[in-house]
Backbone as XML, in Angstrom:
<?xml version="1.0"?>
<chain id="A" units="angstrom">
  <residue number="1" name="MET">
    <atom name="N" x="0.776" y="-1.176" z="-0.101"/>
    <atom name="CA" x="0.016" y="0.064" z="-0.058"/>
    <atom name="C" x="0.925" y="1.144" z="0.145"/>
  </residue>
  <residue number="2" name="LYS">
    <atom name="N" x="2.003" y="1.166" z="0.988"/>
    <atom name="CA" x="2.604" y="2.528" z="0.860"/>
    <atom name="C" x="3.618" y="2.717" z="-0.400"/>
  </residue>
  <residue number="3" name="PHE">
    <atom name="N" x="3.911" y="1.479" z="-0.920"/>
    <atom name="CA" x="4.719" y="1.567" z="-2.063"/>
    <atom name="C" x="3.966" y="2.062" z="-3.165"/>
  </residue>
  <residue number="4" name="THR">
    <atom name="N" x="2.671" y="1.667" z="-3.295"/>
    <atom name="CA" x="1.784" y="2.377" z="-4.272"/>
    <atom name="C" x="1.502" y="3.656" z="-4.236"/>
  </residue>
  <residue number="5" name="LEU">
    <atom name="N" x="1.384" y="4.222" z="-2.972"/>
    <atom name="CA" x="1.158" y="5.608" z="-2.797"/>
    <atom name="C" x="2.373" y="6.322" z="-3.204"/>
  </residue>
  <residue number="6" name="VAL">
    <atom name="N" x="3.480" y="5.783" z="-2.693"/>
    <atom name="CA" x="4.778" y="6.629" z="-3.147"/>
    <atom name="C" x="4.971" y="6.471" z="-4.680"/>
  </residue>
  <residue number="7" name="LEU">
    <atom name="N" x="4.680" y="5.430" z="-5.323"/>
    <atom name="CA" x="4.790" y="5.479" z="-6.760"/>
    <atom name="C" x="3.896" y="6.355" z="-7.378"/>
  </residue>
  <residue number="8" name="LEU">
    <atom name="N" x="2.748" y="6.507" z="-6.926"/>
    <atom name="CA" x="1.748" y="7.442" z="-7.348"/>
    <atom name="C" x="2.093" y="8.975" z="-7.304"/>
  </residue>
  <residue number="9" name="LEU">
    <atom name="N" x="2.704" y="9.142" z="-6.099"/>
    <atom name="CA" x="3.412" y="10.706" z="-5.883"/>
    <atom name="C" x="4.424" y="10.882" z="-6.589"/>
  </residue>
  <residue number="10" name="VAL">
    <atom name="N" x="5.364" y="9.871" z="-7.062"/>
    <atom name="CA" x="6.568" y="10.002" z="-7.827"/>
    <atom name="C" x="5.947" y="10.369" z="-9.281"/>
  </residue>
  <residue number="11" name="ALA">
    <atom name="N" x="5.079" y="9.679" z="-9.732"/>
    <atom name="CA" x="4.490" y="9.618" z="-10.951"/>
    <atom name="C" x="3.834" y="11.074" z="-11.295"/>
  </residue>
  <residue number="12" name="ALA">
    <atom name="N" x="3.141" y="11.417" z="-10.265"/>
    <atom name="CA" x="2.549" y="12.762" z="-10.268"/>
    <atom name="C" x="3.509" y="13.940" z="-10.371"/>
  </residue>
  <residue number="13" name="PHE">
    <atom name="N" x="4.718" y="13.851" z="-9.796"/>
    <atom name="CA" x="5.768" y="14.842" z="-9.638"/>
    <atom name="C" x="6.369" y="14.641" z="-11.046"/>
  </residue>
  <residue number="14" name="VAL">
    <atom name="N" x="6.693" y="13.586" z="-11.551"/>
    <atom name="CA" x="7.279" y="13.670" z="-12.912"/>
    <atom name="C" x="6.211" y="14.087" z="-13.932"/>
  </residue>
  <residue number="15" name="GLY">
    <atom name="N" x="4.920" y="13.816" z="-13.800"/>
    <atom name="CA" x="4.000" y="14.440" z="-14.788"/>
    <atom name="C" x="3.888" y="15.946" z="-14.673"/>
  </residue>
  <residue number="16" name="CYS">
    <atom name="N" x="4.056" y="16.491" z="-13.729"/>
    <atom name="CA" x="4.125" y="17.869" z="-13.459"/>
    <atom name="C" x="5.405" y="18.478" z="-13.913"/>
  </residue>
  <residue number="17" name="ALA">
    <atom name="N" x="6.393" y="17.775" z="-13.619"/>
    <atom name="CA" x="7.795" y="18.277" z="-14.187"/>
    <atom name="C" x="7.896" y="18.356" z="-15.805"/>
  </residue>
  <residue number="18" name="LEU">
    <atom name="N" x="7.093" y="17.318" z="-16.361"/>
    <atom name="CA" x="7.147" y="17.303" z="-17.821"/>
    <atom name="C" x="6.209" y="18.214" z="-18.466"/>
  </residue>
  <residue number="19" name="SER">
    <atom name="N" x="5.266" y="18.705" z="-17.924"/>
    <atom name="CA" x="4.161" y="19.522" z="-18.421"/>
    <atom name="C" x="4.757" y="20.997" z="-18.543"/>
  </residue>
  <residue number="20" name="TRP">
    <atom name="N" x="3.973" y="21.691" z="-19.553"/>
    <atom name="CA" x="4.458" y="22.928" z="-19.802"/>
    <atom name="C" x="3.692" y="23.731" z="-18.743"/>
  </residue>
  <residue number="21" name="SER">
    <atom name="N" x="4.178" y="24.836" z="-18.462"/>
    <atom name="CA" x="3.533" y="25.976" z="-17.398"/>
    <atom name="C" x="3.704" y="27.138" z="-18.019"/>
  </residue>
  <residue number="22" name="CYS">
    <atom name="N" x="2.678" y="27.891" z="-17.829"/>
    <atom name="CA" x="2.604" y="29.404" z="-18.219"/>
    <atom name="C" x="3.479" y="30.212" z="-17.035"/>
  </residue>
  <residue number="23" name="THR">
    <atom name="N" x="4.694" y="30.402" z="-17.271"/>
    <atom name="CA" x="5.516" y="31.199" z="-16.510"/>
    <atom name="C" x="6.185" y="32.363" z="-17.311"/>
  </residue>
  <residue number="24" name="ASP">
    <atom name="N" x="6.627" y="33.238" z="-16.803"/>
    <atom name="CA" x="7.388" y="34.355" z="-17.440"/>
    <atom name="C" x="8.574" y="33.682" z="-18.247"/>
  </residue>
  <residue number="25" name="ALA">
    <atom name="N" x="9.255" y="32.815" z="-17.471"/>
    <atom name="CA" x="10.345" y="32.286" z="-18.337"/>
    <atom name="C" x="10.030" y="31.365" z="-19.359"/>
  </residue>
  <residue number="26" name="SER">
    <atom name="N" x="8.869" y="30.675" z="-19.377"/>
    <atom name="CA" x="8.453" y="29.796" z="-20.673"/>
    <atom name="C" x="7.809" y="30.698" z="-21.761"/>
  </residue>
  <residue number="27" name="TRP">
    <atom name="N" x="7.243" y="31.985" z="-21.372"/>
    <atom name="CA" x="6.842" y="32.915" z="-22.221"/>
    <atom name="C" x="8.079" y="33.510" z="-22.929"/>
  </residue>
  <residue number="28" name="ALA">
    <atom name="N" x="9.004" y="33.972" z="-22.294"/>
    <atom name="CA" x="10.311" y="34.540" z="-22.745"/>
    <atom name="C" x="10.952" y="33.411" z="-23.703"/>
  </residue>
  <residue number="29" name="GLU">
    <atom name="N" x="10.897" y="32.133" z="-23.352"/>
    <atom name="CA" x="11.556" y="31.046" z="-24.181"/>
    <atom name="C" x="10.843" y="30.812" z="-25.407"/>
  </residue>
  <residue number="30" name="TYR">
    <atom name="N" x="9.587" y="30.848" z="-25.312"/>
    <atom name="CA" x="8.501" y="30.742" z="-26.410"/>
    <atom name="C" x="8.814" y="31.926" z="-27.478"/>
  </residue>
  <residue number="31" name="LYS">
    <atom name="N" x="8.832" y="33.067" z="-27.024"/>
    <atom name="CA" x="9.040" y="34.231" z="-27.770"/>
    <atom name="C" x="10.520" y="34.193" z="-28.499"/>
  </residue>
  <residue number="32" name="ALA">
    <atom name="N" x="11.496" y="33.781" z="-27.897"/>
    <atom name="CA" x="12.973" y="33.630" z="-28.334"/>
    <atom name="C" x="12.993" y="32.416" z="-29.432"/>
  </residue>
  <residue number="33" name="THR">
    <atom name="N" x="12.165" y="31.424" z="-29.183"/>
    <atom name="CA" x="12.289" y="30.384" z="-29.976"/>
    <atom name="C" x="11.551" y="30.579" z="-31.283"/>
  </residue>
  <residue number="34" name="TYR">
    <atom name="N" x="10.443" y="31.288" z="-31.322"/>
    <atom name="CA" x="9.676" y="31.572" z="-32.425"/>
    <atom name="C" x="9.957" y="32.986" z="-32.993"/>
  </residue>
  <residue number="35" name="ASN">
    <atom name="N" x="10.986" y="33.851" z="-32.443"/>
    <atom name="CA" x="11.319" y="35.237" z="-32.900"/>
    <atom name="C" x="10.059" y="36.044" z="-32.743"/>
  </residue>
  <residue number="36" name="LYS">
    <atom name="N" x="9.409" y="35.966" z="-31.556"/>
    <atom name="CA" x="8.119" y="36.759" z="-31.291"/>
    <atom name="C" x="8.826" y="38.052" z="-30.522"/>
  </residue>
  <residue number="37" name="ASN">
    <atom name="N" x="8.258" y="39.309" z="-31.081"/>
    <atom name="CA" x="8.499" y="40.516" z="-30.401"/>
    <atom name="C" x="7.328" y="41.361" z="-30.298"/>
  </residue>
  <residue number="38" name="TYR">
    <atom name="N" x="6.821" y="41.831" z="-29.203"/>
    <atom name="CA" x="5.634" y="42.564" z="-29.113"/>
    <atom name="C" x="6.038" y="43.962" z="-28.205"/>
  </residue>
  <residue number="39" name="PRO">
    <atom name="N" x="6.565" y="44.874" z="-28.987"/>
    <atom name="CA" x="7.142" y="46.030" z="-28.167"/>
    <atom name="C" x="5.948" y="46.782" z="-27.445"/>
  </residue>
  <residue number="40" name="ASP">
    <atom name="N" x="4.692" y="46.664" z="-27.758"/>
    <atom name="CA" x="3.556" y="47.413" z="-26.977"/>
    <atom name="C" x="3.274" y="46.355" z="-25.959"/>
  </residue>
  <residue number="41" name="PRO">
    <atom name="N" x="3.381" y="46.824" z="-24.547"/>
    <atom name="CA" x="3.246" y="46.069" z="-23.300"/>
    <atom name="C" x="1.610" y="45.346" z="-23.316"/>
  </residue>
  <residue number="42" name="ALA">
    <atom name="N" x="0.880" y="46.199" z="-23.892"/>
    <atom name="CA" x="-0.614" y="45.625" z="-23.948"/>
    <atom name="C" x="-0.750" y="44.508" z="-24.980"/>
  </residue>
  <residue number="43" name="GLU">
    <atom name="N" x="-0.060" y="44.593" z="-26.082"/>
    <atom name="CA" x="-0.046" y="43.640" z="-27.165"/>
    <atom name="C" x="0.727" y="42.377" z="-26.763"/>
  </residue>
  <residue number="44" name="ASP">
    <atom name="N" x="1.885" y="42.552" z="-26.033"/>
    <atom name="CA" x="2.509" y="41.485" z="-25.338"/>
    <atom name="C" x="1.642" y="40.551" z="-24.347"/>
  </residue>
  <residue number="45" name="LEU">
    <atom name="N" x="0.945" y="41.467" z="-23.444"/>
    <atom name="CA" x="0.085" y="40.801" z="-22.539"/>
    <atom name="C" x="-1.159" y="39.934" z="-23.115"/>
  </residue>
  <residue number="46" name="ARG">
    <atom name="N" x="-1.605" y="40.635" z="-24.217"/>
    <atom name="CA" x="-2.654" y="39.860" z="-25.041"/>
    <atom name="C" x="-2.343" y="38.424" z="-25.443"/>
  </residue>
  <residue number="47" name="HIS">
    <atom name="N" x="-0.979" y="38.417" z="-26.210"/>
    <atom name="CA" x="-0.559" y="37.384" z="-26.730"/>
    <atom name="C" x="-0.172" y="36.277" z="-25.685"/>
  </residue>
  <residue number="48" name="HIS">
    <atom name="N" x="0.366" y="36.828" z="-24.421"/>
    <atom name="CA" x="0.763" y="35.946" z="-23.362"/>
    <atom name="C" x="-0.447" y="35.237" z="-22.871"/>
  </residue>
  <residue number="49" name="ASP">
    <atom name="N" x="-1.426" y="36.019" z="-22.816"/>
    <atom name="CA" x="-2.807" y="35.281" z="-22.227"/>
    <atom name="C" x="-3.184" y="34.396" z="-23.243"/>
  </residue>
  <residue number="50" name="ILE">
    <atom name="N" x="-3.096" y="34.571" z="-24.457"/>
    <atom name="CA" x="-3.543" y="33.503" z="-25.461"/>
    <atom name="C" x="-2.661" y="32.187" z="-25.270"/>
  </residue>
  <residue number="51" name="TYR">
    <atom name="N" x="-1.395" y="32.617" z="-25.191"/>
    <atom name="CA" x="-0.450" y="31.534" z="-24.941"/>
    <atom name="C" x="-0.712" y="30.592" z="-23.674"/>
  </residue>
  <residue number="52" name="CYS">
    <atom name="N" x="-1.034" y="31.369" z="-22.692"/>
    <atom name="CA" x="-1.490" y="30.596" z="-21.543"/>
    <atom name="C" x="-2.684" y="29.797" z="-21.689"/>
  </residue>
  <residue number="53" name="GLU">
    <atom name="N" x="-3.623" y="30.202" z="-22.248"/>
    <atom name="CA" x="-4.836" y="29.700" z="-22.517"/>
    <atom name="C" x="-4.752" y="28.396" z="-23.211"/>
  </residue>
  <residue number="54" name="LYS">
    <atom name="N" x="-3.826" y="28.509" z="-24.340"/>
    <atom name="CA" x="-3.652" y="27.386" z="-25.302"/>
    <atom name="C" x="-2.760" y="26.336" z="-24.734"/>
  </residue>
  <residue number="55" name="LEU">
    <atom name="N" x="-1.800" y="26.824" z="-23.647"/>
    <atom name="CA" x="-1.180" y="25.783" z="-23.011"/>
    <atom name="C" x="-1.957" y="24.908" z="-22.251"/>
  </residue>
  <residue number="56" name="ALA">
    <atom name="N" x="-2.952" y="25.447" z="-21.548"/>
    <atom name="CA" x="-3.925" y="24.714" z="-20.657"/>
    <atom name="C" x="-4.613" y="23.738" z="-21.650"/>
  </residue>
  <residue number="57" name="ALA">
    <atom name="N" x="-5.067" y="24.179" z="-22.811"/>
    <atom name="CA" x="-5.851" y="23.347" z="-23.597"/>
    <atom name="C" x="-5.039" y="22.256" z="-24.094"/>
  </residue>
  <residue number="58" name="ILE">
    <atom name="N" x="-3.672" y="22.462" z="-24.360"/>
    <atom name="CA" x="-2.798" y="21.289" z="-24.861"/>
    <atom name="C" x="-2.550" y="20.442" z="-23.765"/>
  </residue>
  <residue number="59" name="GLU">
    <atom name="N" x="-2.355" y="20.826" z="-22.528"/>
    <atom name="CA" x="-2.162" y="19.893" z="-21.333"/>
    <atom name="C" x="-3.302" y="19.134" z="-21.134"/>
  </residue>
  <residue number="60" name="GLU">
    <atom name="N" x="-4.564" y="19.716" z="-21.324"/>
    <atom name="CA" x="-5.904" y="19.002" z="-21.184"/>
    <atom name="C" x="-6.049" y="17.917" z="-22.086"/>
  </residue>
  <residue number="61" name="HIS">
    <atom name="N" x="-5.751" y="18.271" z="-23.418"/>
    <atom name="CA" x="-5.910" y="17.411" z="-24.437"/>
    <atom name="C" x="-4.852" y="16.198" z="-24.174"/>
  </residue>
  <residue number="62" name="ASN">
    <atom name="N" x="-3.582" y="16.455" z="-24.082"/>
    <atom name="CA" x="-2.641" y="15.712" z="-23.967"/>
    <atom name="C" x="-2.768" y="14.550" z="-22.704"/>
  </residue>
  <residue number="63" name="ALA">
    <atom name="N" x="-3.414" y="15.017" z="-21.665"/>
    <atom name="CA" x="-3.933" y="14.156" z="-20.597"/>
    <atom name="C" x="-4.757" y="13.013" z="-21.162"/>
  </residue>
  <residue number="64" name="LYS">
    <atom name="N" x="-5.761" y="13.524" z="-22.189"/>
    <atom name="CA" x="-6.658" y="12.645" z="-22.645"/>
    <atom name="C" x="-5.925" y="11.526" z="-23.708"/>
  </residue>
  <residue number="65" name="TYR">
    <atom name="N" x="-5.024" y="12.018" z="-24.173"/>
    <atom name="CA" x="-4.026" y="11.221" z="-25.095"/>
    <atom name="C" x="-3.448" y="10.252" z="-24.302"/>
  </residue>
  <residue number="66" name="GLN">
    <atom name="N" x="-2.770" y="10.579" z="-23.296"/>
    <atom name="CA" x="-2.060" y="9.619" z="-22.329"/>
    <atom name="C" x="-3.088" y="8.595" z="-21.792"/>
  </residue>
  <residue number="67" name="LYS">
    <atom name="N" x="-4.273" y="8.812" z="-21.535"/>
    <atom name="CA" x="-5.465" y="8.001" z="-21.173"/>
    <atom name="C" x="-5.874" y="7.028" z="-22.277"/>
  </residue>
  <residue number="68" name="GLY">
    <atom name="N" x="-5.486" y="7.476" z="-23.538"/>
    <atom name="CA" x="-5.963" y="6.659" z="-24.706"/>
    <atom name="C" x="-7.411" y="7.185" z="-25.013"/>
  </residue>
  <residue number="69" name="GLU">
    <atom name="N" x="-7.882" y="8.347" z="-24.638"/>
    <atom name="CA" x="-9.164" y="8.837" z="-25.049"/>
    <atom name="C" x="-9.277" y="9.511" z="-26.262"/>
  </residue>
  <residue number="70" name="VAL">
    <atom name="N" x="-8.170" y="9.972" z="-26.889"/>
    <atom name="CA" x="-7.919" y="10.474" z="-28.213"/>
    <atom name="C" x="-6.709" y="10.054" z="-28.919"/>
  </residue>
  <residue number="71" name="THR">
    <atom name="N" x="-6.497" y="10.091" z="-30.181"/>
    <atom name="CA" x="-5.447" y="9.424" z="-30.756"/>
    <atom name="C" x="-4.385" y="10.066" z="-31.366"/>
  </residue>
  <residue number="72" name="TRP">
    <atom name="N" x="-4.268" y="11.451" z="-31.079"/>
    <atom name="CA" x="-3.326" y="12.381" z="-31.288"/>
    <atom name="C" x="-2.914" y="13.288" z="-30.224"/>
  </residue>
  <residue number="73" name="GLU">
    <atom name="N" x="-1.615" y="13.758" z="-30.452"/>
    <atom name="CA" x="-1.001" y="14.722" z="-29.315"/>
    <atom name="C" x="-0.723" y="15.895" z="-29.776"/>
  </residue>
  <residue number="74" name="MET">
    <atom name="N" x="-1.085" y="16.896" z="-28.959"/>
    <atom name="CA" x="-0.915" y="18.534" z="-29.359"/>
    <atom name="C" x="0.420" y="18.918" z="-28.865"/>
  </residue>
  <residue number="75" name="GLY">
    <atom name="N" x="0.883" y="19.999" z="-29.452"/>
    <atom name="CA" x="2.306" y="20.722" z="-28.965"/>
    <atom name="C" x="2.219" y="22.049" z="-29.191"/>
  </residue>
  <residue number="76" name="VAL">
    <atom name="N" x="3.292" y="22.675" z="-28.775"/>
    <atom name="CA" x="3.457" y="24.118" z="-28.977"/>
    <atom name="C" x="4.036" y="24.359" z="-30.290"/>
  </residue>
  <residue number="77" name="ASN">
    <atom name="N" x="3.544" y="25.487" z="-31.062"/>
    <atom name="CA" x="4.184" y="25.823" z="-32.238"/>
    <atom name="C" x="4.067" y="27.403" z="-32.535"/>
  </residue>
  <residue number="78" name="GLN">
    <atom name="N" x="4.552" y="27.958" z="-33.642"/>
    <atom name="CA" x="4.411" y="29.333" z="-33.803"/>
    <atom name="C" x="3.212" y="29.960" z="-33.682"/>
  </residue>
  <residue number="79" name="PHE">
    <atom name="N" x="2.066" y="29.312" z="-33.643"/>
    <atom name="CA" x="0.636" y="30.176" z="-33.516"/>
    <atom name="C" x="0.131" y="29.863" z="-32.020"/>
  </residue>
  <residue number="80" name="THR">
    <atom name="N" x="0.959" y="29.146" z="-31.223"/>
    <atom name="CA" x="0.388" y="29.068" z="-29.911"/>
    <atom name="C" x="-0.039" y="30.416" z="-29.222"/>
  </residue>
  <residue number="81" name="ASP">
    <atom name="N" x="0.611" y="31.423" z="-29.587"/>
    <atom name="CA" x="0.334" y="32.820" z="-29.016"/>
    <atom name="C" x="-0.775" y="33.772" z="-29.667"/>
  </residue>
  <residue number="82" name="MET">
    <atom name="N" x="-1.397" y="33.090" z="-30.780"/>
    <atom name="CA" x="-2.241" y="33.844" z="-31.711"/>
    <atom name="C" x="-3.638" y="33.195" z="-31.667"/>
  </residue>
  <residue number="83" name="SER">
    <atom name="N" x="-4.602" y="34.283" z="-31.616"/>
    <atom name="CA" x="-6.009" y="33.811" z="-31.797"/>
    <atom name="C" x="-6.416" y="33.644" z="-33.131"/>
  </residue>
  <residue number="84" name="SER">
    <atom name="N" x="-7.560" y="33.034" z="-33.329"/>
    <atom name="CA" x="-7.953" y="32.660" z="-34.698"/>
    <atom name="C" x="-8.013" y="33.770" z="-35.580"/>
  </residue>
  <residue number="85" name="GLU">
    <atom name="N" x="-8.349" y="34.772" z="-35.223"/>
    <atom name="CA" x="-8.456" y="35.993" z="-35.916"/>
    <atom name="C" x="-6.965" y="36.672" z="-36.540"/>
  </residue>
  <residue number="86" name="ASP">
    <atom name="N" x="-5.982" y="36.273" z="-35.475"/>
    <atom name="CA" x="-4.601" y="36.726" z="-35.780"/>
    <atom name="C" x="-4.014" y="35.604" z="-36.737"/>
  </residue>
  <residue number="87" name="ILE">
    <atom name="N" x="-4.309" y="34.401" z="-36.574"/>
    <atom name="CA" x="-3.879" y="33.498" z="-37.593"/>
    <atom name="C" x="-4.419" y="33.563" z="-39.110"/>
  </residue>
  <residue number="88" name="ALA">
    <atom name="N" x="-5.815" y="34.102" z="-39.080"/>
    <atom name="CA" x="-6.466" y="34.103" z="-40.391"/>
    <atom name="C" x="-5.872" y="35.388" z="-41.034"/>
  </residue>
  <residue number="89" name="GLY">
    <atom name="N" x="-5.519" y="36.531" z="-40.335"/>
    <atom name="CA" x="-4.806" y="37.583" z="-40.740"/>
    <atom name="C" x="-3.335" y="37.321" z="-41.302"/>
  </residue>
  <residue number="90" name="TRP">
    <atom name="N" x="-2.810" y="36.368" z="-40.597"/>
    <atom name="CA" x="-1.342" y="36.110" z="-40.953"/>
    <atom name="C" x="-1.279" y="35.334" z="-42.207"/>
  </residue>
  <residue number="91" name="MET">
    <atom name="N" x="-2.377" y="34.697" z="-42.495"/>
    <atom name="CA" x="-2.508" y="33.770" z="-43.818"/>
    <atom name="C" x="-2.819" y="34.581" z="-44.829"/>
  </residue>
  <residue number="92" name="ARG">
    <atom name="N" x="-3.456" y="35.624" z="-44.640"/>
    <atom name="CA" x="-3.705" y="36.517" z="-45.913"/>
    <atom name="C" x="-2.545" y="37.054" z="-46.715"/>
  </residue>
</chain>
């Protein structure tokens, strides 16, 4: 019983460590990776909020993937900080 509890705690810790999190550091790394620059603080905040929302959706979806409830995994890409409207404008 104790071994099972310890094993579950370790698995939870590892799962948390491997998941993305919306921190200032992850936001800065994302912007550096995808060469994003928002000189206007309000625009930076808007994109940061979208990024955080999408990270949460990615984590939720990938938890379902790990359980076998869906057949594909999601990830971060150059569009993770963009709204649908932003993407549509970018594609024009």
